[in-house]
C-alpha positions as CSV (number, residue, x, y, z in Angstrom):
1,X,-101.1,52.0,45.1
2,X,-104.6,50.8,45.4
3,X,-106.7,49.4,42.9
4,X,-109.0,52.6,43.0
5,X,-106.0,54.7,42.3
6,X,-105.1,52.7,39.2
7,X,-108.6,52.7,37.9
8,X,-109.6,56.1,38.6
9,X,-108.0,57.7,35.6
10,X,-109.4,55.0,33.3
11,X,-113.0,55.7,34.6
12,X,-112.5,59.5,34.7
13,X,-111.5,59.5,30.9
14,X,-114.4,57.3,29.9
15,X,-112.4,54.4,28.7
16,X,-113.1,51.8,31.4
17,X,-115.0,49.5,28.7
18,X,-112.4,50.1,25.9
19,X,-111.4,46.8,24.3
20,X,-107.7,47.3,24.6
21,X,-107.9,47.8,28.4
22,X,-110.2,44.7,29.1
23,X,-107.3,42.2,30.0
24,X,-105.5,44.9,32.2
25,X,-108.7,45.8,34.0
26,X,-109.6,42.3,34.5
27,X,-106.2,41.7,36.2
28,X,-106.7,44.9,38.4
29,X,-110.2,44.0,39.3
30,X,-109.3,40.4,40.4
31,X,-107.6,42.1,43.6
32,X,-109.4,43.1,46.7
33,X,-109.9,46.9,47.5
34,X,-107.2,46.8,50.0
35,X,-104.6,45.1,47.8
36,X,-101.5,47.3,47.5
37,X,-99.8,47.2,44.2
38,X,-96.0,47.6,44.3
39,X,-94.0,49.5,41.8
40,X,-93.0,46.4,40.3
41,X,-96.7,45.1,40.0
42,X,-97.5,48.4,38.4
43,X,-94.7,48.3,36.0
44,X,-95.6,44.8,34.8
45,X,-99.2,45.7,34.3
46,X,-98.2,49.0,32.2
47,X,-95.3,47.4,30.4
48,X,-97.1,46.6,27.1
49,X,-100.0,48.9,27.5
50,X,-99.4,52.0,25.3
51,X,-103.1,53.2,25.6
52,X,-102.9,52.7,29.3
53,X,-99.9,54.9,29.5
54,X,-101.7,57.5,27.4
55,X,-104.7,57.2,29.9
56,X,-102.4,57.7,33.0
57,X,-100.8,60.7,31.4
58,X,-104.1,62.1,30.5
59,X,-103.0,61.9,26.9
60,X,-106.5,61.5,25.7
61,X,-107.4,64.9,26.6
62,X,-107.5,67.9,24.0
63,X,-104.6,70.3,25.0
64,X,-105.7,73.9,25.1
65,X,-109.3,72.9,25.2
66,X,-110.5,76.5,25.7
67,X,-108.8,77.5,22.4
68,X,-110.1,74.4,20.8
69,X,-113.7,74.9,21.9
70,X,-113.7,78.6,20.8
71,X,-112.5,77.7,17.2
72,X,-115.1,75.0,17.0
73,X,-117.7,77.4,17.9
74,X,-116.6,79.9,15.4
75,X,-116.5,77.3,12.6
76,X,-119.8,76.0,13.6
77,X,-121.4,79.4,13.5
78,X,-119.7,80.3,10.2
79,X,-121.1,77.0,8.6
80,X,-124.5,77.5,10.1
81,X,-124.9,81.0,9.1
82,X,-123.6,80.6,5.5
83,X,-126.0,82.6,3.5
84,X,-125.2,80.7,0.3
85,X,-125.5,77.3,2.0
86,X,-122.2,76.3,0.4
87,X,-121.1,74.0,3.2
């Protein structure tokens, strides 16, 4: 596994600068692009990184985003259009 393959989900989910990943990212970035991380290397990197494990499992994403987005829009419009301005 390459450095890029490990860092890609971190970057894609927008948590590259998250404080809880700073030590992990420094360790990964210290290697050349060509360096191949072994399974053992990767397990050691991820062993105590619960947040990193969520990133790798795309656990930071909202499941059923379409449903969430639709409900959010409905709620927003209901509040915005409230004739009594009770919200």
